[in-house]
Every structure is written in structure tokens, then in C-alpha cells.
PDB file of N, CA, C and O in Angstrom:
ATOM      1  N   MET A   1     -65.981 181.893   3.738  1.00  0.00           N
ATOM      2  CA  MET A   1     -64.737 180.696   4.432  1.00  0.00           C
ATOM      3  C   MET A   1     -64.366 179.453   3.312  1.00  0.00           C
ATOM      4  O   MET A   1     -64.981 178.948   2.373  1.00  0.00           O
ATOM      5  N   THR A   2     -63.354 179.292   3.777  1.00  0.00           N
ATOM      6  CA  THR A   2     -62.703 178.006   2.910  1.00  0.00           C
ATOM      7  C   THR A   2     -62.443 177.234   3.629  1.00  0.00           C
ATOM      8  O   THR A   2     -62.206 177.392   4.827  1.00  0.00           O
ATOM      9  N   THR A   3     -62.441 176.104   2.923  1.00  0.00           N
ATOM     10  CA  THR A   3     -62.106 174.855   3.739  1.00  0.00           C
ATOM     11  C   THR A   3     -61.123 173.726   2.804  1.00  0.00           C
ATOM     12  O   THR A   3     -61.447 173.690   1.616  1.00  0.00           O
ATOM     13  N   PHE A   4     -60.305 173.076   3.089  1.00  0.00           N
ATOM     14  CA  PHE A   4     -59.330 172.494   2.921  1.00  0.00           C
ATOM     15  C   PHE A   4     -59.727 170.869   3.086  1.00  0.00           C
ATOM     16  O   PHE A   4     -59.650 170.293   4.171  1.00  0.00           O
ATOM     17  N   ASP A   5     -60.174 170.206   1.815  1.00  0.00           N
ATOM     18  CA  ASP A   5     -60.343 168.764   2.380  1.00  0.00           C
ATOM     19  C   ASP A   5     -59.525 167.587   1.912  1.00  0.00           C
ATOM     20  O   ASP A   5     -59.608 166.996   0.835  1.00  0.00           O
ATOM     21  N   THR A   6     -58.456 167.286   3.263  1.00  0.00           N
ATOM     22  CA  THR A   6     -57.442 166.347   3.140  1.00  0.00           C
ATOM     23  C   THR A   6     -57.789 164.876   2.992  1.00  0.00           C
ATOM     24  O   THR A   6     -56.861 164.095   2.782  1.00  0.00           O
ATOM     25  N   SER A   7     -58.983 164.437   3.077  1.00  0.00           N
ATOM     26  CA  SER A   7     -59.445 163.087   2.809  1.00  0.00           C
ATOM     27  C   SER A   7     -59.373 162.298   1.564  1.00  0.00           C
ATOM     28  O   SER A   7     -59.470 161.077   1.436  1.00  0.00           O
ATOM     29  N   ARG A   8     -59.151 163.378   0.503  1.00  0.00           N
ATOM     30  CA  ARG A   8     -59.083 162.939  -0.890  1.00  0.00           C
ATOM     31  C   ARG A   8     -57.708 162.394  -1.188  1.00  0.00           C
ATOM     32  O   ARG A   8     -56.873 163.168  -0.719  1.00  0.00           O
ATOM     33  N   THR A   9     -57.121 161.303  -1.821  1.00  0.00           N
ATOM     34  CA  THR A   9     -55.904 161.263  -2.215  1.00  0.00           C
ATOM     35  C   THR A   9     -55.776 162.073  -3.513  1.00  0.00           C
ATOM     36  O   THR A   9     -56.784 162.248  -4.197  1.00  0.00           O
ATOM     37  N   THR A  10     -54.614 162.566  -3.881  1.00  0.00           N
ATOM     38  CA  THR A  10     -53.822 162.720  -5.236  1.00  0.00           C
ATOM     39  C   THR A  10     -54.393 161.862  -6.154  1.00  0.00           C
ATOM     40  O   THR A  10     -54.649 160.686  -5.896  1.00  0.00           O
ATOM     41  N   TYR A  11     -54.673 162.570  -7.561  1.00  0.00           N
ATOM     42  CA  TYR A  11     -55.150 161.667  -8.354  1.00  0.00           C
ATOM     43  C   TYR A  11     -54.342 160.745  -9.040  1.00  0.00           C
ATOM     44  O   TYR A  11     -53.587 161.184  -9.907  1.00  0.00           O
ATOM     45  N   GLY A  12     -54.372 159.585  -8.807  1.00  0.00           N
ATOM     46  CA  GLY A  12     -53.364 158.585  -9.869  1.00  0.00           C
ATOM     47  C   GLY A  12     -52.292 158.064  -8.424  1.00  0.00           C
ATOM     48  O   GLY A  12     -51.363 157.330  -8.761  1.00  0.00           O
ATOM     49  N   SER A  13     -52.360 158.325  -7.234  1.00  0.00           N
ATOM     50  CA  SER A  13     -51.475 157.803  -6.109  1.00  0.00           C
ATOM     51  C   SER A  13     -52.051 156.626  -5.683  1.00  0.00           C
ATOM     52  O   SER A  13     -51.346 155.658  -5.399  1.00  0.00           O
ATOM     53  N   ALA A  14     -53.465 156.596  -5.593  1.00  0.00           N
ATOM     54  CA  ALA A  14     -53.976 155.443  -5.109  1.00  0.00           C
ATOM     55  C   ALA A  14     -53.309 154.056  -5.774  1.00  0.00           C
ATOM     56  O   ALA A  14     -52.793 153.072  -5.245  1.00  0.00           O
ATOM     57  N   SER A  15     -53.634 154.545  -7.647  1.00  0.00           N
ATOM     58  CA  SER A  15     -53.303 153.643  -8.093  1.00  0.00           C
ATOM     59  C   SER A  15     -51.833 152.870  -8.051  1.00  0.00           C
ATOM     60  O   SER A  15     -51.489 151.689  -7.999  1.00  0.00           O
ATOM     61  N   VAL A  16     -51.258 153.940  -8.093  1.00  0.00           N
ATOM     62  CA  VAL A  16     -49.466 153.655  -8.110  1.00  0.00           C
ATOM     63  C   VAL A  16     -48.839 153.010  -6.931  1.00  0.00           C
ATOM     64  O   VAL A  16     -47.699 152.547  -6.891  1.00  0.00           O
ATOM     65  N   ALA A  17     -50.024 153.041  -5.637  1.00  0.00           N
ATOM     66  CA  ALA A  17     -49.811 152.466  -4.130  1.00  0.00           C
ATOM     67  C   ALA A  17     -50.262 151.076  -4.415  1.00  0.00           C
ATOM     68  O   ALA A  17     -49.667 150.127  -3.904  1.00  0.00           O
ATOM     69  N   SER A  18     -51.249 150.911  -5.180  1.00  0.00           N
ATOM     70  CA  SER A  18     -51.995 149.649  -5.715  1.00  0.00           C
ATOM     71  C   SER A  18     -50.918 148.543  -6.517  1.00  0.00           C
ATOM     72  O   SER A  18     -50.661 147.387  -6.179  1.00  0.00           O
ATOM     73  N   ARG A  19     -50.474 149.197  -7.509  1.00  0.00           N
ATOM     74  CA  ARG A  19     -49.428 148.729  -8.262  1.00  0.00           C
ATOM     75  C   ARG A  19     -48.280 148.206  -7.507  1.00  0.00           C
ATOM     76  O   ARG A  19     -47.912 147.055  -7.743  1.00  0.00           O
ATOM     77  N   PHE A  20     -47.606 148.994  -6.531  1.00  0.00           N
ATOM     78  CA  PHE A  20     -46.701 148.772  -5.904  1.00  0.00           C
ATOM     79  C   PHE A  20     -47.020 147.641  -4.883  1.00  0.00           C
ATOM     80  O   PHE A  20     -46.281 146.657  -4.931  1.00  0.00           O
ATOM     81  N   SER A  21     -48.005 147.651  -3.984  1.00  0.00           N
ATOM     82  CA  SER A  21     -48.600 146.742  -3.111  1.00  0.00           C
ATOM     83  C   SER A  21     -48.520 145.303  -4.200  1.00  0.00           C
ATOM     84  O   SER A  21     -47.709 144.410  -3.954  1.00  0.00           O
ATOM     85  N   SER A  22     -49.246 145.241  -5.129  1.00  0.00           N
ATOM     86  CA  SER A  22     -49.552 144.052  -6.081  1.00  0.00           C
ATOM     87  C   SER A  22     -48.106 143.426  -6.536  1.00  0.00           C
ATOM     88  O   SER A  22     -47.899 142.230  -6.739  1.00  0.00           O
ATOM     89  N   PHE A  23     -47.014 144.640  -6.667  1.00  0.00           N
ATOM     90  CA  PHE A  23     -45.515 143.820  -7.252  1.00  0.00           C
ATOM     91  C   PHE A  23     -44.925 143.083  -5.921  1.00  0.00           C
ATOM     92  O   PHE A  23     -44.467 141.941  -5.961  1.00  0.00           O
ATOM     93  N   ILE A  24     -44.988 143.835  -4.796  1.00  0.00           N
ATOM     94  CA  ILE A  24     -44.381 143.136  -3.154  1.00  0.00           C
ATOM     95  C   ILE A  24     -45.280 141.967  -3.327  1.00  0.00           C
ATOM     96  O   ILE A  24     -44.657 140.957  -3.651  1.00  0.00           O
ATOM     97  N   ASN A  25     -46.498 141.817  -3.211  1.00  0.00           N
ATOM     98  CA  ASN A  25     -47.194 140.634  -3.018  1.00  0.00           C
ATOM     99  C   ASN A  25     -47.186 139.419  -4.302  1.00  0.00           C
ATOM    100  O   ASN A  25     -47.702 138.310  -4.162  1.00  0.00           O
ATOM    101  N   THR A  26     -46.525 139.863  -5.498  1.00  0.00           N
ATOM    102  CA  THR A  26     -46.525 138.828  -6.630  1.00  0.00           C
ATOM    103  C   THR A  26     -45.059 138.316  -5.929  1.00  0.00           C
ATOM    104  O   THR A  26     -44.819 137.174  -5.536  1.00  0.00           O
ATOM    105  N   THR A  27     -44.117 139.533  -5.885  1.00  0.00           N
ATOM    106  CA  THR A  27     -42.579 139.137  -5.797  1.00  0.00           C
ATOM    107  C   THR A  27     -42.745 138.125  -4.516  1.00  0.00           C
ATOM    108  O   THR A  27     -41.970 137.174  -4.622  1.00  0.00           O
ATOM    109  N   ILE A  28     -43.420 138.090  -3.527  1.00  0.00           N
ATOM    110  CA  ILE A  28     -43.636 137.181  -2.324  1.00  0.00           C
ATOM    111  C   ILE A  28     -43.899 135.858  -2.773  1.00  0.00           C
ATOM    112  O   ILE A  28     -43.296 134.812  -2.532  1.00  0.00           O
ATOM    113  N   ALA A  29     -44.854 136.073  -3.435  1.00  0.00           N
ATOM    114  CA  ALA A  29     -45.463 134.627  -3.612  1.00  0.00           C
ATOM    115  C   ALA A  29     -44.316 133.801  -4.907  1.00  0.00           C
ATOM    116  O   ALA A  29     -44.251 132.580  -5.046  1.00  0.00           O
ATOM    117  N   SER A  30     -43.626 134.668  -5.609  1.00  0.00           N
ATOM    118  CA  SER A  30     -42.984 134.152  -6.226  1.00  0.00           C
ATOM    119  C   SER A  30     -41.764 133.339  -5.326  1.00  0.00           C
ATOM    120  O   SER A  30     -41.301 132.276  -5.740  1.00  0.00           O
ATOM    121  N   VAL A  31     -41.374 133.876  -4.238  1.00  0.00           N
ATOM    122  CA  VAL A  31     -40.312 133.422  -3.553  1.00  0.00           C
ATOM    123  C   VAL A  31     -40.778 132.173  -2.549  1.00  0.00           C
ATOM    124  O   VAL A  31     -39.999 131.290  -2.190  1.00  0.00           O
ATOM    125  N   VAL A  32     -42.133 132.245  -2.172  1.00  0.00           N
ATOM    126  CA  VAL A  32     -42.588 131.166  -1.931  1.00  0.00           C
ATOM    127  C   VAL A  32     -42.653 129.723  -2.574  1.00  0.00           C
ATOM    128  O   VAL A  32     -42.146 128.673  -2.179  1.00  0.00           O
ATOM    129  N   ALA A  33     -43.310 129.948  -3.515  1.00  0.00           N
ATOM    130  CA  ALA A  33     -43.364 129.043  -4.549  1.00  0.00           C
ATOM    131  C   ALA A  33     -42.060 128.355  -5.018  1.00  0.00           C
ATOM    132  O   ALA A  33     -42.065 127.172  -5.358  1.00  0.00           O
ATOM    133  N   TRP A  34     -40.864 129.173  -5.031  1.00  0.00           N
ATOM    134  CA  TRP A  34     -39.651 128.817  -4.952  1.00  0.00           C
ATOM    135  C   TRP A  34     -39.311 127.765  -3.990  1.00  0.00           C
ATOM    136  O   TRP A  34     -38.895 126.623  -4.185  1.00  0.00           O
ATOM    137  N   ASN A  35     -39.541 128.312  -3.059  1.00  0.00           N
ATOM    138  CA  ASN A  35     -39.131 127.676  -1.716  1.00  0.00           C
ATOM    139  C   ASN A  35     -39.627 126.568  -1.661  1.00  0.00           C
ATOM    140  O   ASN A  35     -38.863 125.636  -1.409  1.00  0.00           O
ATOM    141  N   ASP A  36     -41.243 126.249  -1.901  1.00  0.00           N
ATOM    142  CA  ASP A  36     -42.046 125.183  -1.860  1.00  0.00           C
ATOM    143  C   ASP A  36     -41.300 124.023  -2.659  1.00  0.00           C
ATOM    144  O   ASP A  36     -41.105 122.931  -2.126  1.00  0.00           O
ATOM    145  N   ALA A  37     -40.865 124.323  -4.049  1.00  0.00           N
ATOM    146  CA  ALA A  37     -40.238 123.702  -4.573  1.00  0.00           C
ATOM    147  C   ALA A  37     -39.253 123.117  -4.779  1.00  0.00           C
ATOM    148  O   ALA A  37     -39.015 122.170  -5.529  1.00  0.00           O
ATOM    149  N   ARG A  38     -38.336 123.965  -3.762  1.00  0.00           N
ATOM    150  CA  ARG A  38     -36.830 123.399  -3.405  1.00  0.00           C
ATOM    151  C   ARG A  38     -36.753 122.592  -2.265  1.00  0.00           C
ATOM    152  O   ARG A  38     -35.731 122.029  -1.873  1.00  0.00           O
ATOM    153  N   VAL A  39     -38.253 122.530  -1.552  1.00  0.00           N
ATOM    154  CA  VAL A  39     -38.355 121.610  -0.374  1.00  0.00           C
ATOM    155  C   VAL A  39     -38.755 120.558  -0.740  1.00  0.00           C
ATOM    156  O   VAL A  39     -38.147 119.566  -0.338  1.00  0.00           O
ATOM    157  N   THR A  40     -39.669 120.419  -1.442  1.00  0.00           N
ATOM    158  CA  THR A  40     -40.149 119.121  -2.370  1.00  0.00           C
ATOM    159  C   THR A  40     -38.921 118.240  -2.947  1.00  0.00           C
ATOM    160  O   THR A  40     -38.529 117.103  -2.685  1.00  0.00           O
ATOM    161  N   ARG A  41     -38.427 119.358  -3.948  1.00  0.00           N
ATOM    162  CA  ARG A  41     -37.440 118.567  -4.293  1.00  0.00           C
ATOM    163  C   ARG A  41     -36.478 117.695  -3.423  1.00  0.00           C
ATOM    164  O   ARG A  41     -36.331 116.473  -3.444  1.00  0.00           O
ATOM    165  N   ASN A  42     -35.875 118.616  -2.671  1.00  0.00           N
ATOM    166  CA  ASN A  42     -35.001 118.080  -1.617  1.00  0.00           C
ATOM    167  C   ASN A  42     -35.238 116.521  -0.931  1.00  0.00           C
ATOM    168  O   ASN A  42     -34.469 115.562  -0.860  1.00  0.00           O
ATOM    169  N   ALA A  43     -36.884 116.735  -0.380  1.00  0.00           N
ATOM    170  CA  ALA A  43     -37.520 115.650   0.423  1.00  0.00           C
ATOM    171  C   ALA A  43     -37.583 114.436  -0.594  1.00  0.00           C
ATOM    172  O   ALA A  43     -37.313 113.332  -0.120  1.00  0.00           O
ATOM    173  N   LEU A  44     -37.938 114.520  -2.063  1.00  0.00           N
ATOM    174  CA  LEU A  44     -37.902 113.611  -2.725  1.00  0.00           C
ATOM    175  C   LEU A  44     -36.513 112.943  -3.694  1.00  0.00           C
ATOM    176  O   LEU A  44     -36.473 112.080  -4.571  1.00  0.00           O
ATOM    177  N   ALA A  45     -35.625 113.668  -3.153  1.00  0.00           N
ATOM    178  CA  ALA A  45     -34.183 113.285  -3.503  1.00  0.00           C
ATOM    179  C   ALA A  45     -33.664 112.750  -2.261  1.00  0.00           C
ATOM    180  O   ALA A  45     -32.721 112.000  -2.512  1.00  0.00           O
ATOM    181  N   THR A  46     -33.805 112.800  -1.532  1.00  0.00           N
ATOM    182  CA  THR A  46     -33.786 111.785  -0.213  1.00  0.00           C
ATOM    183  C   THR A  46     -34.042 110.550  -0.132  1.00  0.00           C
ATOM    184  O   THR A  46     -33.424 109.778   0.601  1.00  0.00           O
ATOM    185  N   LEU A  47     -35.261 110.142  -1.102  1.00  0.00           N
ATOM    186  CA  LEU A  47     -35.778 108.885  -1.004  1.00  0.00           C
ATOM    187  C   LEU A  47     -35.281 107.979  -1.968  1.00  0.00           C
ATOM    188  O   LEU A  47     -34.782 108.308  -3.044  1.00  0.00           O
ATOM    189  N   SER A  48     -35.404 107.037  -1.624  1.00  0.00           N
ATOM    190  CA  SER A  48     -34.297 105.712  -2.604  1.00  0.00           C
ATOM    191  C   SER A  48     -35.274 105.507  -3.491  1.00  0.00           C
ATOM    192  O   SER A  48     -36.419 105.944  -3.381  1.00  0.00           O
ATOM    193  N   ASP A  49     -34.792 104.755  -4.506  1.00  0.00           N
ATOM    194  CA  ASP A  49     -35.115 104.602  -5.679  1.00  0.00           C
ATOM    195  C   ASP A  49     -36.594 103.855  -5.528  1.00  0.00           C
ATOM    196  O   ASP A  49     -37.670 104.245  -5.982  1.00  0.00           O
ATOM    197  N   ARG A  50     -36.263 102.445  -4.609  1.00  0.00           N
ATOM    198  CA  ARG A  50     -37.537 101.739  -4.048  1.00  0.00           C
ATOM    199  C   ARG A  50     -38.538 102.796  -3.519  1.00  0.00           C
ATOM    200  O   ARG A  50     -39.572 102.916  -4.174  1.00  0.00           O
ATOM    201  N   GLU A  51     -38.422 103.364  -2.725  1.00  0.00           N
ATOM    202  CA  GLU A  51     -39.258 104.354  -2.170  1.00  0.00           C
ATOM    203  C   GLU A  51     -40.121 105.343  -3.275  1.00  0.00           C
ATOM    204  O   GLU A  51     -41.331 105.572  -3.283  1.00  0.00           O
ATOM    205  N   LEU A  52     -39.220 105.767  -4.063  1.00  0.00           N
ATOM    206  CA  LEU A  52     -40.083 106.583  -5.360  1.00  0.00           C
ATOM    207  C   LEU A  52     -40.909 105.861  -5.912  1.00  0.00           C
ATOM    208  O   LEU A  52     -42.086 106.154  -6.120  1.00  0.00           O
ATOM    209  N   GLU A  53     -40.166 104.501  -6.294  1.00  0.00           N
ATOM    210  CA  GLU A  53     -41.675 103.399  -6.949  1.00  0.00           C
ATOM    211  C   GLU A  53     -42.436 102.947  -6.345  1.00  0.00           C
ATOM    212  O   GLU A  53     -43.166 102.076  -6.816  1.00  0.00           O
ATOM    213  N   ASP A  54     -42.530 103.315  -5.253  1.00  0.00           N
ATOM    214  CA  ASP A  54     -43.896 102.742  -4.238  1.00  0.00           C
ATOM    215  C   ASP A  54     -44.865 103.950  -4.298  1.00  0.00           C
ATOM    216  O   ASP A  54     -46.066 103.683  -4.261  1.00  0.00           O
ATOM    217  N   ILE A  55     -44.498 105.207  -4.384  1.00  0.00           N
ATOM    218  CA  ILE A  55     -45.202 106.502  -4.821  1.00  0.00           C
ATOM    219  C   ILE A  55     -45.373 106.776  -6.289  1.00  0.00           C
ATOM    220  O   ILE A  55     -45.799 107.865  -6.673  1.00  0.00           O
ATOM    221  N   GLY A  56     -44.988 105.631  -7.269  1.00  0.00           N
ATOM    222  CA  GLY A  56     -45.283 105.670  -8.654  1.00  0.00           C
ATOM    223  C   GLY A  56     -44.506 107.055  -9.533  1.00  0.00           C
ATOM    224  O   GLY A  56     -44.965 107.679 -10.489  1.00  0.00           O
ATOM    225  N   LEU A  57     -43.171 107.248  -8.806  1.00  0.00           N
ATOM    226  CA  LEU A  57     -42.300 108.324  -9.338  1.00  0.00           C
ATOM    227  C   LEU A  57     -40.841 107.251  -9.707  1.00  0.00           C
ATOM    228  O   LEU A  57     -40.570 106.120  -9.304  1.00  0.00           O
ATOM    229  N   SER A  58     -40.065 108.242 -10.692  1.00  0.00           N
ATOM    230  CA  SER A  58     -38.788 107.863 -10.815  1.00  0.00           C
ATOM    231  C   SER A  58     -37.821 109.111 -10.485  1.00  0.00           C
ATOM    232  O   SER A  58     -38.176 110.186 -10.003  1.00  0.00           O
ATOM    233  N   ARG A  59     -36.675 108.770 -10.810  1.00  0.00           N
ATOM    234  CA  ARG A  59     -35.647 109.847 -10.322  1.00  0.00           C
ATOM    235  C   ARG A  59     -35.845 111.256 -11.461  1.00  0.00           C
ATOM    236  O   ARG A  59     -35.596 112.417 -11.136  1.00  0.00           O
ATOM    237  N   SER A  60     -36.139 111.000 -12.265  1.00  0.00           N
ATOM    238  CA  SER A  60     -36.345 111.788 -13.831  1.00  0.00           C
ATOM    239  C   SER A  60     -37.820 112.843 -13.270  1.00  0.00           C
ATOM    240  O   SER A  60     -37.906 114.043 -13.528  1.00  0.00           O
ATOM    241  N   ASP A  61     -38.828 112.078 -12.509  1.00  0.00           N
ATOM    242  CA  ASP A  61     -40.108 112.838 -12.444  1.00  0.00           C
ATOM    243  C   ASP A  61     -39.723 113.782 -11.529  1.00  0.00           C
ATOM    244  O   ASP A  61     -40.663 114.576 -11.511  1.00  0.00           O
ATOM    245  N   ILE A  62     -38.730 114.228 -10.614  1.00  0.00           N
ATOM    246  CA  ILE A  62     -38.701 114.960  -9.314  1.00  0.00           C
ATOM    247  C   ILE A  62     -38.981 116.385  -9.416  1.00  0.00           C
ATOM    248  O   ILE A  62     -39.570 117.105  -8.609  1.00  0.00           O
ATOM    249  N   ASP A  63     -38.331 116.747 -10.828  1.00  0.00           N
ATOM    250  CA  ASP A  63     -38.063 118.041 -11.004  1.00  0.00           C
ATOM    251  C   ASP A  63     -39.692 118.565 -11.545  1.00  0.00           C
ATOM    252  O   ASP A  63     -40.221 119.615 -11.181  1.00  0.00           O
ATOM    253  N   THR A  64     -40.285 117.587 -12.457  1.00  0.00           N
ATOM    254  CA  THR A  64     -41.612 118.027 -12.700  1.00  0.00           C
ATOM    255  C   THR A  64     -42.421 117.904 -11.613  1.00  0.00           C
ATOM    256  O   THR A  64     -43.384 118.671 -11.615  1.00  0.00           O
ATOM    257  N   VAL A  65     -42.322 117.201 -10.729  1.00  0.00           N
ATOM    258  CA  VAL A  65     -43.190 117.201  -9.519  1.00  0.00           C
ATOM    259  C   VAL A  65     -43.092 118.480  -8.590  1.00  0.00           C
ATOM    260  O   VAL A  65     -44.017 119.090  -8.054  1.00  0.00           O
ATOM    261  N   ALA A  66     -41.854 118.704  -8.542  1.00  0.00           N
ATOM    262  CA  ALA A  66     -41.430 120.370  -7.549  1.00  0.00           C
ATOM    263  C   ALA A  66     -41.993 121.071  -8.102  1.00  0.00           C
ATOM    264  O   ALA A  66     -42.898 121.703  -7.556  1.00  0.00           O
ATOM    265  N   GLU A  67     -41.629 121.259  -9.612  1.00  0.00           N
ATOM    266  CA  GLU A  67     -42.105 122.532 -10.141  1.00  0.00           C
ATOM    267  C   GLU A  67     -43.853 122.327 -10.477  1.00  0.00           C
ATOM    268  O   GLU A  67     -44.298 123.368 -10.960  1.00  0.00           O
ATOM    269  N   SER A  68     -44.913 121.237 -10.328  1.00  0.00           N
ATOM    270  CA  SER A  68     -45.956 121.536 -10.526  1.00  0.00           C
ATOM    271  C   SER A  68     -46.904 122.743  -9.425  1.00  0.00           C
ATOM    272  O   SER A  68     -46.650 123.280  -8.346  1.00  0.00           O
ATOM    273  N   HIS A  69     -47.847 122.773 -10.200  1.00  0.00           N
ATOM    274  CA  HIS A  69     -48.810 123.753  -9.321  1.00  0.00           C
ATOM    275  C   HIS A  69     -49.890 122.960  -8.953  1.00  0.00           C
ATOM    276  O   HIS A  69     -50.978 123.536  -8.941  1.00  0.00           O
ATOM    277  N   ILE A  70     -49.868 121.858  -8.669  1.00  0.00           N
ATOM    278  CA  ILE A  70     -50.606 121.096  -7.892  1.00  0.00           C
ATOM    279  C   ILE A  70     -50.827 121.337  -6.453  1.00  0.00           C
ATOM    280  O   ILE A  70     -49.823 121.567  -5.780  1.00  0.00           O
ATOM    281  N   ILE A  71     -52.271 121.316  -5.724  1.00  0.00           N
ATOM    282  CA  ILE A  71     -51.980 121.581  -4.286  1.00  0.00           C
ATOM    283  C   ILE A  71     -51.370 120.624  -3.784  1.00  0.00           C
ATOM    284  O   ILE A  71     -51.664 119.448  -3.996  1.00  0.00           O
ATOM    285  N   ARG A  72     -50.303 121.074  -2.946  1.00  0.00           N
ATOM    286  CA  ARG A  72     -49.682 119.836  -2.275  1.00  0.00           C
ATOM    287  C   ARG A  72     -50.265 119.686  -0.928  1.00  0.00           C
ATOM    288  O   ARG A  72     -49.912 118.756  -0.203  1.00  0.00           O
TER     289      ARG A  72
END
């Protein structure tokens, strides 16, 4: 009697699926980080110079703060 095992994946297919999933996750994370930086930049740009000074920033610091990887 012969049996056919269908529970195993083809050699290498699991790693291809893993790499594809990793690529998708990295792409989504990049888009989320870009959007967070955009929102932060826009919020800081709407503040007056006095308000920025109150929180210890100047207009030239906005891009640096928006692109930083500090947990907000």
C-alpha cells in the first residue's frame, strides 16, 4: 500500500513565504514610520516660534525631531 504525505511543504517554499512576508512587513513599517514623521512635522510646523521655544525647539529642529526614532 502506498501513501502520499500532503502535510509537508516543498523544500524551500516556507523560506520563500517567510521572505515575502518579511518584505511586506518591512514595507508596511516603512510607510507607517513615514506617516508618523509627516504628522509630527506638520504638527510642529503649525506651532508659533514662541510655542516651539517653550518646548525647547526651533524651526530648524523640526525635521530632526520628525525623523528621529525616539518613541513618541
